[in-house]
N, C-alpha and C positions, 0 to 999 in steps of 0.2 A: 504493500500500500504506500509506495513511495509518493511523496508529495501530498498525501492525504492524512498523515498521522495527526495533524492538528484537529481533524474532525473527531478522532477517537479521544484526544485530550479534552476537547470541549464537551464530549459526552460524559467523560469522567467528572469534569468540572460541574456540569449540570446535576449529576448525581450527588456530588458533594454539597452543592447549594441546597438541593432538596432536603438533604439530611440536616444541615446546619439550621435552616430556617423552618424545617418541618412543614414545608408548603407543597401541596400537590400541584399548585398553579405553575411552579417552575417545571415540574415534570410535563405538564400539558404543553407549556411553551416549547420545551425541548422536542416533544413529539411533533408539534406543528412545524417546527424549524427543520428537523431532519426529514420529515415527510415532504416538505416543500422542496428541499434539495433533490430528493429522489424523483419527485414529480417533474421537476424542471430538468432532469437528467444531468444534474451537476455531480451526482454520485451514482455509483452502480448499485445493483442489488446486493452484492456481497458486502460492500462497505455499509450499506443501509442496515443490514441485519447485524453485522458486527458492532456497529454503533449502538444499536438497541441492546445487544447483549452486554456491552460495556456499561451502559447506563444502569441496567438492572443489576448486574453483578456488583458494581461499586456502590449502588444504593444499599445493597445488603451488606457489603464488606466494610464500608466506612461507618464508624460508630458515631452515635450521638452522645453528647456529654450526659452522663447519669450522675446526679448528685444524691448523696445520702440525705434524706429528709431530716433525720434526727441525729444530733451529735451524740457521740458515745461518752460515757464518763471516763475521764483519764484513769488508766489502769496500769499498774506496775507489772512488767512482764520481762521474760527473757526470750529473745527471738533467735532462731537459727536459720541461716540462709546464705545467699550469695550477693555480693556487691555487683550491681548491673550497670553502673555509670561511672564516669570520671569523678574524681574527688574535687569538690569546690571548697576552697579554704581561704582563710585570712588568719591574722594573728589570734583572733578570738572566736573564730567560727569555722565549723566543719560541716559539710553536707554532702550526701550522696543518696542514690536510690538503691533499694535493697529488696530482693525477692525472697519472701519468707517461705520456708520449705513446706510446711503443713498446708497452708491455705493457698500457696502459689500467688499470693497478692504482692503487688508492688507497694512499698512503703518508703516514705521519705525519712531518712535518718538525719538528725541534726544535733549538734552539741555546741555550747558556747563556752567551753573550757578555755581558760587563759593559756593553757599549754598546747593548744592545737598545732602550733608550729612543729611540734615534735612528731606529728603523725608521719612525716616524710621518712623517718627512720624506722617506722613500723611496717607491718605487713598489711596495713589498710590500703588496699589497692583494688582496682577494677578486676573482677573475677574471683576475688578471694572469698573463701568460705568463712563465715564469722558467727560468733555467739555474742549477742549484744543485750545488755541490761539497760532498761529505761522505762519511760512512761508512754504508752500508746494513747493518742488523742485524735480528735477530728481536726482537720485544718479550719482556719478561720474563713468563713464565708463573707459575702457582702450583706450588710445590714441596712444599706441605703441605696437609693437609685443613683447610678453613676459611679458608685464605689467599685474599685477593682476587686474582683471576686477571686481570691487566692484559692479557695476550695474548687471553683470551676476550672481555674488554671491547672491545678494538679490533676483534676479529673480528666482534663483534656490530654494528659499524659498517662492516663489509666492508673492514677495514684489517688487513693481515697483516705489514707491515714498518714499521720506523722508520728515519729517516734523520737522523743527528746531524751538525750543521754546527758547525764550530769557531769561526767568526767571521762577523759580519753581512755582510762584504764578499764572502763566497762565495755570496751570493744576489743574482742580477742579474735584475731584472724589468722588464717594460714592458707597456703596455696595462692596462685595467681593465674590469670589468663595471659595468653600471648599479647593481648592488647595492652596489658599493664606495662610492658616494656616501652611502648610508644608513649604512654602517659608519663612514665618516668623520664623519658627524653624531653617531653614537653615541660615537666617541672624543672628539670635541670637547665633547660634553655631559658626558662623564665628567671630562674635564680641567677644564671650567668649574666643575663641582660641587666638585671637589677643591680648586680655588683659592679658591672663595667661602666655603666652610664649614670648620668645624673638622674635624680628621682623624676624630674619632669620629662626628660627625653625617654627614659626607660619605660615610663607609663604609656607613651604613645607608640613606642616600638612594639611593646607587648600587645597592645590593643590592635594594631594594624597588621602585624605579622603573625602573632600567636593566637589572636582572638581572646586575649585576657584583658578586659577593660575595667577590672575592679579598682585600679588606682587612678583612673580618669576621674577628676572631681565630679561629684554629682551635679553641681550647678552647670558644668560644661555639658554633660550629657543632656540635661534638661534644656539647655540653650539650643543644642542641635535638634532636639525633638520639637521644640516650638517652631523652628524654622524649616521643618521637613528635611533635615540634613542627617538623620539617623543612619541612612543607608551608607554614608561615608565611613562611619565607624564600624560597619560590619564587613568582614572579609568576604569578597565576592569575586565577580569576573575579572575586575581590574587586577586584583591581587594575584589571582591564579595565573592570569596572563603574564604578569611580571615574573612569577616563579618559572613558568615555561620558558619565557624569554631568557632568563638568567641561565637556566640549564642549557638552552640552545647555545648561548654565547660561550659558556664555559666548556662546552664539549666539542661542538662542530667548528666554531670559528677559530679555535686554537688547535684543531685537528686531533683531539683526544679520541673522538668516536666518529663513526660514519653516521649518516642521517638515519639509517635503519636502526642502528644500535641506540642512537640518541632518542629516537621515537619510543623504542622499547623501554629505555630508562625512564622517560617521562611517564609512560603508562604505569610502570611499577611505582614510581615515586609519588605521583599525585594522590592516590588513596592514603599513603603514609602521611603526606603533608596535610590532607583533609582532617585526619585524626589529630595530628599535632596542633593544627590551627583551631581546635575546639569542636570540630564536627558539627557546626551549625548548618541549618538547611541551605543558606546561601553559599556556603563553602562546598557542600556536596553538589548543589545544583551546577555551579561553575565547573567543578572538577569532573563530574560525570559527563557534562556536555563536551568538554575537551577530550576526555577519554573516548567517548563514543565517536567523536569526529576523527580521532587518530586511528581507532580500530577500524572504522568503516573505510577510512582512506587506505589503510593497509589491505583491506579486502576489496579495494577498488569499487566500492558501492557508491551510488550517486544519491544518497539521501540528502535532502535540503537541510538548511539550518533550522527551519521550522519543524521538520521531522525530528531533528535531534533534540530540540528543546521539548517537544511533545512526548517523545519516548522517555526522556529524563524525568519529566513530570509524572508520567504513569508509573515508572519504575520506583520512584521515591515513595509514592502513595502505596504501592504494593508492598514494599519493604517495611514501611512504618505507616500504618493506617491512621495513626494519631497525628501525623505530621501536618495534616491539613489545618490543625488549630494553631500552628505556629505562625505568629505574626511575621517573622523573618521569612518563612517559606512563602507566605502569601505575597508579601511585598516583592521579594526577589523574583518570583516567577512572573507576576503581572507586569512589572517594569521591563524585564528582559523580553518577554513575549511582545509587548507593545512596541519596543524599540526595533525588534526584528521585523515586525509587520510594517513599520514606518520607514524602513531602511531607504527605500527609493526616494521618498520625500525628504528625508534627512540629508541625503547626499546630492540632491539636485541643485545645491548652491555651492559656489566656490569659496564663499566667505566663511571662515572658521567661526566668527562671531555669530553669524546667522545659523550655522549648524548647531552651535551650542545653545542658542535661544530655542531652536526647534526641539532639541533634545530635552532641555529643561521643561518646555511646554508639555511635551508628551509625558515625561516622567511625572510631572506634578499632577496633570489632569487625570492620569490613569490611576493614581493612588489616592486622589482626593476623597472618594467615597469611603475607602478604608480608614483614612485619617479621621473622617467624620464619625465613623462607626466606633473606632477605638478611643479617640481623644476628644470627640465632640467639638472639633474646631477645624477651621480652614484659614490659612494665611496666604492671601493672593500674592503678596510681595515676595514670597519664598521662591517664586519662579525666577525673579531677577537676581536674588541673592545666590541661587544655584549657579548662575552664569559666572560668578566670581569664585565661589568656594570650590566647585567641582574641578575646574582647571588647576586651581592652586594645589589641591590634594593629588590630582592625577599626575601632574608634571613635576611637583616638588616634594610634597610631604611623603606620599606612599613610596615612590622610588628611593627617597633618602632613607626611609626606614629599613628597606631591604639592603641598601648600601651599608648601613650601620652594621647589619648582621655579618656581611662579608668582611667589613673592616675590623671585626673582632680579632682577626688573625694578624693584623698590623696595628697594635694598640696605640702606637705613638701618633697616629693620624686623627683618631676620632675625638679626642678632647676639644680640639679647636672647633671642629665642625659641630660638636655637641653644643658649645656655647653660641655659635652662630645660629643654629636651629632654635635654641631656647629664646634668643633675642627676637628672631623673626616671628616665631610661632606664638610665644607667650606675650611678648611686649608689644608686638605690632598686630598680628592677626587676631588673637583672642580679645585684645583690648578694642580693636575696631569692630569686631563682631558684637561685643557687649554694648558698644555705643549705638550700633545699628539697632540692636534689640531694645535699647532704652528709648530711642527717639522714633523708631519706625515700626514698632511691633503693634499692628492693628489687626488682630485676628477676628474672624467671624466665629462666634460661638453658635454652632449650628444646632445643638441639641441632638436628641436621639433620632436616628434615621431608620426607616422601614425597609423591608426587602423590596417593595415596589419602587422605592426611590433608586435603589441599586440597579434594578432592571431597566427603568426608564433612563437613568443616567448613562449606562453603558450602551444602550441602543442608540441614544442621541450622539454619544461620542463616536461610535462606530460609523454612523451616517455622516457626521461632520468630517472625520478623517478620510472617509471614502471620497467625499466631494472635494476635499482639499487636494488629495493625491490625483484626482481625476481632472483637476483644473477648473472645476465648476465653482467659481468664487461666489457667485450670487447665492446659490443653494447652500454653500458652506456657511455663508454669513447668516442665513436664516436658521440653520441648525445650531450655529454658535449662539445666536440670541436665545433660542429655545433652551439650550444647555444652561446658560446664565440664569434664565428665568427659573429653571428647575432648581438650581442652587439657591437662588434668592428665596424661592418658595419655602424652603426648609427653614430659612432664617426668619421670614416674616410670618410664618404659620401661627406662632403664639399671639400675634397682634390681630389675628382674624378669628380667634377662638373665644366663644362666649363664656367659657368656663374658667374659673380661677382655681387656685390650689393653696392650701395651707399645709406645710410639711414640717413636722417636728422630727428633725434628724436624730438618729441614734449616735451621739458623740460620746457615749459612755456616761461618766458621772459629770454631766454638765448640760447646758441648754444651747440649742441652736434652732431657731424657728424661722422659716422663710414663708412669706405671704406673697402670692402672685395674684393680682387683681385680674378680673376678666378683661379680655382684649389687651392684656399686658399693659394696662393703663399705669400700673405702678408695681414696684417690687419693694417690699418692706422686710427687713431682717430684725428680729427681736432676739437679741443675744447671739453670741458666737463664741462658744466655749473652747478652751484649749486645755492641754495637760502640761504639767511641769516635768521637765527632764530630771530624772533622779541623778544623772551623772554630774551635772553642773548647776542644778537648781534654777535653770532658766526656762522660759516658756517654750514649749515644744510646738513646732508647726505641724505635727503629725495629724491632728484632727482636721486642720485646715487643708493640708495637701492631700490627705487620703479620703476625706468625707465632704467637707463644705465646698471647696473649690470644684471637685469633680461633679458634685450635684448641680451647682450653678451652671457649669458648662453643659451638663446633660440636659438641663432645662432651657439652654440657649439664652441664658441671662448674661448681659454685659454691663448693664447699668442698674445700680441699686439706688432707689429714690431716698431711702432713709434707713438708718440703723438705730434702733432703740437699744440702749445698753441699760439693763436694769440696775446693776451695781458693779463694784470694782472687782469682785472675785474672779480669778483667772478662769474658772469653769463657766463663766458667763461672758467675759470680756476679752479673753486672751487671744482670740483669732481675729478680732476687729482690725488691728493694725495691718495684718496680712490682707484682709479684704480691701482696705483703703488703698494699699499698695498696688493691688492687681486689678481692681475693678474701678469703674467710675462711680464713686459714692457721692451723692449730692449733699447729704446731710447726716450728721450724727446727733442724736437726741439723748440727753441725760438729764438727771434731776439737778436741782439747785445745789444739792449736797454731795454730788459726785466728785471724787478726787481724781483729777486727770493725771495719769503717769506720763513720764517724759516720752516714752516710745510712742504712745497713742497721739500725744500732742504734736510730736514731730511729724508723724504721717499726715495728720490733719492739715498742718501748715504746709507741708511739701506739696500735697495734692490740692490745696485750696478748697478743701471740703468745709462746708458750713457747719458750725457747732451751735446747737440750740440747747439752752437750759430751760427746762419747763418746771412748773409747779402744780400742785393739786388744784383741780378745777379748770385747768387750761385745756383747750381742744386744739389738736394738731390736724390740719387738713393736708393729706397727701394724695394728690391727684384725684380729689373729690371724695376720698374715703376719710371719715372723721375718726380720730383716735382720741379718746378722752382720758386725761391723766387724773387718777383718783387718789394717788398717794406718791410721795410722802408730803405731809403738811409741815412737819418740824424736823429738825435734825435730832435723831435719836442716838447719835454717836455709835451706830452699828451699821456696817455695810449691808447686812441682810435686812434689817428693819427699815433702812433707807431705800430699799429696792423700789424702782419705778413700777407702779401698778397702772396698767393701761387697759381700757375697755373699748371694744368696737363691735360692729355687727358684720358678720360674714355669712353668706348663704342663708340669710334671714334668721340667724342665730346670734345671740349675744355671747361674746367671748370676753374672758378676763385673763390677762397675763400678769402673773404675780411675782415673778423673780424668785427671791428667797425670803419673802416676808415671814415673820414668825407671829407668835400669839399677840404681841402688843399691837402690831400693825393691823392684824385681822380684826381685833376688837375695835380699833379706831375706825376701820372701814364700816363696821356695823353701825357705829354711832353716827357717822357722817352720811351714810347712805343706807338708812334702815329699810328701804323698799327695793334695794338692789336685787335683781333676779338674773341669774346667769344660766345659759344653756351649756356652754363649754368652758370648763375651768382648766387653766394650766396650773396644776397643783404646785403649791409653793414648796421650795427647798427639797425637791426630789422625794417628797412623801415623808419627810422627817416628822417625828412626833413633837417637834418644837413648833409646828404649825398645823394647819387643818384642824383647828379646834372645833368641837361639836357644834357650838353655837353658830360659828361661821358657816359650816356646811349646811346645817338645817335652815339657816336664814336665806342664803343665796340659792339653795336647792338646785345644784347643777345636774343636768341630764347626763353629761359626759365629763369625765375627769382624765386629763392627759398627764402622765407622769414620765418625765425624762430622767432616767436613772441608769447607772452602769450595771452591767451584768456581774453578779457576784461581787459587788462593791464592798469595800472594807467597812463602810459605815452601816451596812445592813439596811440600807434604804431600799424600798419604802418600808416604813414601820407597819407591822401586822395590825397594830392597833388602829393606825390611820386607814388602812385598807378596809377594816371592818366598819369604820364610821361611814365610809362612802357606800359600802354595800348595804348597810342599814338604811341609808337614804334612797336606795334604789338607783344609784349612779352607775353608769356603765364605765368601766375603767379600761384605759388603753395604756400599756407600759412599754417603753422602748426596749427594756431588757428582755422582754418576752416576745415582742412583735417586730423589733427593728423599727425603722422609720414609720411614723404614723402620718397618714395623708387624709386631707379633707378636700374633696373636689366639689366645687359649688358654682351655682349661678346666683343671680340676684334673689331668686325665690326659694332655693333649696340647696341641700348639699348632702354628701354621703361620705362616711369614713371608710378608709382602706388601711391596710398595713402592708409593709414591703415583704416581710418574710412569709413564706407559704405556711 
């Protein structure tokens, strides 16, 4: 089937999409498409039926992600089995995959022992048989919309349990596999590079040659992700091409080997390098493509480059059916496939700059839906930044990294080049990239995308590129406009939706509530809690980066009209500075008695955010929605008792947000508002028995009580006594520790509660 292997690859792709999205409509579209090709005599009977077979086979072969609905109780066990993956380690962390003998289950083993560095002198290696003592537990899942689901990530690798080991001595291993030799070579090479070069240079050599990016600073990795440059940090076709080129140069050009023997050497060496380079999908994709090309050339077969990438795609899915869930696999293939398909258009210009612009255009537009699906954002300016960054890495950084490896045999040369690289890359390039990020980063937060968006997008992109390559500029323009309209439709969709939403995020022991008004007339945040890092007693951004920011991006929120901060405690206010830094926040609203800390004040001043102080009895109008301040009246010299208490109406229900008020403030509310009736109460102080006094509950008579509380928290919140008080009142209780994020979707007349966890 020379020249038609891409039909089979597309059949496999359709079966994969059917499985991932669990949509029969994709199967129907595939059947219509393949039948149309057969009817129009574009394909023959044999290819038609083989394509149908491939679709059916891979629909059954490719797994869907199965999550365990209930977490297991952490249990102390001793496991026996085999290490089935390379060892991932740092000075304080060790992790690998392990197949347990009795159940044949894959389990993720991890330990945070300070002595992990010493594992290299032990028999903890790939293929080793081990006895391991530790605690078996369920992986952490997603408890909020938009939050990264680590449980699903592990399940996509067929792993459903984690096993935490307290110390390295609890892992006893013997025997090894043949692959462990290659992993030992990898570890030795990493160590040698670290010893020979400066910390900065060695981190980039290891990332771009060995596939070990653990020492690339996290802020740099995030910077590359924001600008759609992550592909540069992954070893792919360019790197493999350089390896092949170097082998060719070192063997043929200096007459060490004949062309035939050099080709055989490359065929033998590439799989070895793929393992040493970390074995990521992009590495195997590039290596197998070159291997297939060389082997087919030896066999004098005339398969096209499209055939080769299609065969590579099918082979990798056959070897590892879970690989389809790898983001690297998806990005690598879709970009490579699109570039190959567009080869004629890319090369029809003699201008290098124009070729790079076209390449950047193709690469960016082909991965845009995947970026929107995984990161809920799209950055149009990244197309132009790629024009600068890709050539810089292609012609300078990556070749220099491989040159450094060769230069290790002549150590007197590389110290000078090391300093030159550090100056150019750290002092010039990264500084310039950060400046661009600071002044020109204007992403579109697109929110969640549906499978139908994917289908429509790629159909329009296919039609657009077909018209461009066919020279039909007018039709290409129309399809281009339709593509932009489709992109914008995802961004403007919330502004056309008559429903609003209140979301109490599960941030553990803290509060974070986001109110979205119908037609996205306004977005209001009430508290944004953070945690305190135990290492240095500073405010951690984990709640913000893992929960709050992803949720806002998931909902397509870029502007926040107001943030109410109830009081100064970190579990209510700690993430507000991060919000002001990353989002357009119009106003911050606090009580007259709120003590501003320097970090928050600095962010407010830097971003020119308005600061409003409010007092009891005052009403705040936010895009037509009234929020009435009920407390505090006086300074009670307590951050909890001085909490801002706000009342509003959402979905034809009266809501009361109470911060962490306690008995004194609740009693004062009863005196000042004796006829106050509430439908939905944000329970004060996470359900502590210092609040929710019986008189307050019976007086306001809430229909629903929302409790934001950490799972298994050390304060034992909420109090059983408090829970009983609400039950006696007939109040329906929603708790984040039991249900994850709690959502209320509403119109002007009514609303309904949902929760995130099944």
